[in-house]
N, C-alpha and C positions, 0 to 999 in steps of 0.2 A: 805887402800891408798885412797888419794883423787886425780881423774884423769880429765883434761878437754880435751874434742875432739874436734877438728873444723876442719870441712867439709863442703864444699856447699851445698850439701843434705842429707836430712837422709833418712829412707827406707820407708815412707811413701810418698816421694814427686812424683809427677808424672812420673817426671824424673828420678827417681833412678833408678841407673844401678848397675855393678858388684861391684863398690868401696863402695857403698851403701850397698850390700849385704855383703861384707866382713865388713865393720864395725859393722855393726848389730850383725854379728854373732860370731863376735870375741867379743865385747864388751859388749853385752847381758851376754855370757859366765861369764866377767871378773868380770861384777857388780856380778852375779849371785854367785861369791865365795867370797864375803863380800865386795867388794870395791865400793868407791860412781864415777860413773861417769855421768860425763854432756856432753853433747852435745849441742856445740852453731853450728848453721847450719843457711840458708836461708829462707823466706818466703815463700807459695806459694799460691793460690785462694784456701780459704776457712779452711786455717789451723790455729790450734791454737798458741798461742804465746808460751805456754810454755803446755809439759804434758809427762808423763811418760811412755814408752815405751819397754817393756820386762826390767826393772830395771835400763835403761837409761832416764835421767832427761835430756830433748829435750828440747832448750831455741832457737826459730826460731828470727831472727832479718836480716834487710838488704834484696834487693831483687836479683834475678836471675844474674844482671848482676854489682851489687854494693858490694855483698856480702864482697868479700875478700878487698875491700876498706872501708868499714863500721866497720868487725869484729873486726880489730887492735881496736879501738875506742870504741866499745861496750865493749871490753874486761876492757881495762883502766878504763871505769866508772863505769861498774856493775859486773863485776866477779873479777877482782885483789884482792878486797880483803877477798875473799873467801880460801884463802892461798892451794891452788893445790899442790899438791906435785908434779906434771908433770902436763905439755902440750903438745899434741901431734896434730902437723897439719897434717892431711892426706890431702895432696895436688892433688886436683881433676884439671886439667887444668890450674888452675889461684894460685900461692903462696898468701898467704896474709902477706908475709915476716914478720910474729910474732916475728923471732929475735931482730926485731929493736925495739918491742914495750913492752917484756918482761921485768920486773925488778923483779926478784926472782926463779920462779921454773924454773927450765932445759926444754928444747924443745927436744921433739923427731920427727923425719920425716916419714911417712908414705905413701909411693909413689907405683902408682902402675905401670904405665909409662909413659913416656915424648916423648908429641906429635911431637915437631920439626917442620918439613916444612907440617906435616899432615894438620897444623892448615891451609892451604892455599889452601888445597882440600874443605875444609868447608865452611869457612865464607870470608867476604870479605875483600880484603889486608890490609886495614887499620888495623881493628881489629885484625888481624891475624899477623901482624907487633907487635903488641902492647903484644899480648898473648906469641910468640916467644922470644920475650925481656924479658918478666916478665920470662919466663921458663929459659932463659940465665944466670939470676941473681940469680938462686938456689945456685950454688958450691960459691958463693962471702958470698950470706947473711946465708946460712946455715954452713959453711965451720967449726963451731964448733960444732955443731949437729950431734948425733946417728941418720942412716936410716933405716929403715925396706923397704926392698925391695919385692914385690912379686915374681919374678923369676930374675934366673941370666942373663937374657936379659936385665932387668932395671938396676941391678946391673952394669953390663959390660959397660951401657950406662953412668952411674951417673961417671964414672970411666973415661970415655973417655971426660966427661965436665969437669974432673977436681975433683972430690970428692976423698978423699983417700979411697981405699979400704976397710982398716982396721976399718974404722968407718959407714960399710954398713953389716949389716945381711942380708940374703937371709930366708923369711918365706914364704910359699907356701899358697894357698887359698885352704880353706877345700870344705866340702862337705856334704849336706844335708842328712840325715841318709835315708832318704826315695827311695834316688837315692842308697845307696848302698845295703838296702833291694831290691830294682828293681833286682839288677845285680845277687841275688841269687835264683830268682823263677826258678824252675824246678833243684834245687840244692839243695845240705846238708851245710846248713852254718856252718862255726865253732861258738864259740862261741863270743860275740864280746868282745873286750878290748877296755875302754873308753880310758884308758890312754896312750897308745900304739900303733902304727901303725902297720898293719899286715907287715910279715916278706917278703922280697921281690920276693921270690921265690915260694909264694903261687898262687896255680893256680884255679881257679874257672869258672865254667863252663858260656856259654854266657847265657844272661838274656832270657827267653822263647822262644827257634828259633822257634818254631810252630806257634807264635803270629806275629811272624814278617808279615808284607805286602811285596809280592815278587815288587823289582823294588821302595821304596820309599827312597827317600833321604831327609834329613832335614837339614834345616838352621836353626838357634838360635840365634836370637841376634837384635841388633838395627839395623834401616834401617837408614846407615848415609852413604854420599859417599865414606868415608874412608872405611867402610866395602866389598867394592866391590861385592854386591850381584847381580849385574849386568853382571858379570864376570861368576858367576854359571849361572845365568839366559840362559846366551847364551852358556855355556858348555852344557846345558841341552837341548839345541838344538842339538849339536852334539850326546850325549848320546842315544835322541829316534832316531836317524839311526841304530844303534848297539840292542840298549836293549829297543824295540817298548813300552812294558807297564812301563817304568820309569817313576817315578812321583817325585815331589819337592813340600815340604809345607815350608813356609814360616813362621816361629813363631818369633813374633816382631813389633816392632811399631817403626815409624822413619818419618822425613821429608822427606824422597827418596820414600815411599812406592806409590805415585801417579806416579811418574816417572816410576819404578821398574813394576807397573801394565801395564803402557804403554808400555814399551819391551815387557811384555810376551806377549800382543797383537800382536806387530808390528812380533815377531818371530814365531808367531802361534804357541803358549803353552799354549791357554785358559785350553784346557782340561788336562793338564799335570801340571801346578802349583797354589796353594792354598796360599791362604795370610787370616792367621788366626788373624794378630794382636797381640792384648793384650790376654794371657790365665793364666789362674790358674797354680799354682805349679801342683795340679792334670792334670790338662790337659798338661803340659807341660811333664810331666812324664810318661802318656799315650802316647804321640804321639811319645816319645823318644823309648819307647819298644816298639811299631810297626815299628820304622824305620830300613833299614836295614845298611846304610852308613848316617853319618853328613858329610855336606861340610861346612868349613869356609874358604872364601878368603879373608881376609881381610889384607889391610897392615901393620897393626901394633896391637898387644895386651899386656895389661900388661902380662896376664898369660894365660889365653885362658880356667874362670873356666867352659863355657860354653862345651868344650872339654872332661873335666873330667865325667862331669854329661853325656853326651853320651855314653862316656867308663864306666859308671857303670853300665848303663843300656843294654848293650853288643853290643855298635853299635861303629865301629872303622870309624875315622876320615878321610878325605882327605882335606888338610889346605895348606897354603899358606907358604913358608919358610920364616918365619919374626919371629922379634922379640914377643916374649911371646907365640906364636903358635909351634915355635920350640922349647920351652922348653914343651911345654905340650903335645905334639906329640911325640912318640919315631918311628921314621922311619922306616917302614916295621916290626916294631910289634906289636903297637897300632894302626896306621893308616899310611898313605901316604903322605909324604910333597912334593909339587909342587913349580915349579920357579914362584915367585909371577909376577900376570899378566898374566900369560899364560891359555888361557881358553881351548885349546886343551888339555894341559898337565891335568887340572881338569878333561875334558871328559875322557882321557884316562886311569885317575887311579879310576873316578867312573865306568868308564864298566868295569873295571878287575875285582873290587869287586861285583858288582854288578852280574855279572858273573861265577863269583870264589867262589862257595859256598865255598868249603872246607879252601880255604885262607881266605877269610871274617870271617870264624866262629872261625879260628887259631886266628886271631887279635882280633876279639871280645873276645876270652876267655883271650889272653893278656892284653887287655884292660880293664877289670872287675878286673882281679889280681892286676893292677897298681893303680887303682882307690881306692882300699882299706889302699892305703898309705896316705889319703888325708882326715883330718877329722878335723872340725872345732874345738873342743878340741883340737888338736895339735896343731892348728893355735894359739888358744889363750894360750896356755902354752906359746909358744915360743915366742909370742909377749912380753907376761911378762916376759919374761928374758930378752927383749931386755930395755924394762921399766926399770927394777934394774939395767940394765947394765947404761942405761942413769943416773940414780940416782947416782951411783957409780960414772961415770964419772965428773958430777958435783959437787959433793963431792972431790974426786982429785983435780978438776981444783981449788975447793976454799983454 
């Protein structure tokens, strides 16, 4: 099968995030199964115009802010003749409105989450209004397409916008096998089954409890305004009054780092909060296995892949009860959900888990067990099912 994927960025883009990890992990497997996968994405400084990455033929065109405008033109001029069996638009913030430009192959939409009014927290009002309007076009422009959503929350939001529920399939993110291995440290692992998830009632021991650093809380993700890392820092000031040795490590990069560092200084937490910046996958794994609790106060997520990564390492999660995160965290079982924006609730939940070892390890064991349900092999196989359904749908329509 010949597959064209259109996405804003590729995995080597310095600004690549969860959407790009999902794309790369999923479609590199689909390519390894004998399919021809081409990715059209934007350029970035120092990047080659084309290269192959793990079986995916990557073509870079257009800039960071122009890609959605130029991608349709590039497709019509340079790629349409290649007779792709299916085109997949992986919508990451700005839709390219590809149904208006395709003449031949069916189109499938892969969607992580909708930003909605969150745009207004990140960028100037004029650009935010443009992006908000572009998102509102999705139900109209893509009404004949099949959708793959990464969470039930994203599916429900699409339905509220006007997309027919029977045209949306939910396919959850997977997990790097290194994280699954980390969850078995100190425990006897059952033989891995690549083609099927573990049974839901399977229990695993938390990852190496003796290697945990007492009081260590971790945040892993971009440092963007809508991620609300400032709420977590402010909550830590409250936590320290009850748990004096509590510390926070903030892993990730973003345009909010300086402001967050200034907030750390102003709240007197210089000795309690550490910013690592970008880290390798190996270092991320090491930090997660050392942490006792993870915290994610974001306003919105597509799914919360970092939640499942933490869970796999035996780390229960405190998260805001918002779309995406409420899908990834089972409240009271693998972590604790708190009202969005409530710093005191974040602090209380952190204090509770840091102070109650028995509860923390019970949630950690549940978290490790649940993380076994998510593999990239399953994600890729289920994505192929949606692709085949897209091809069948186009045949029926013809």
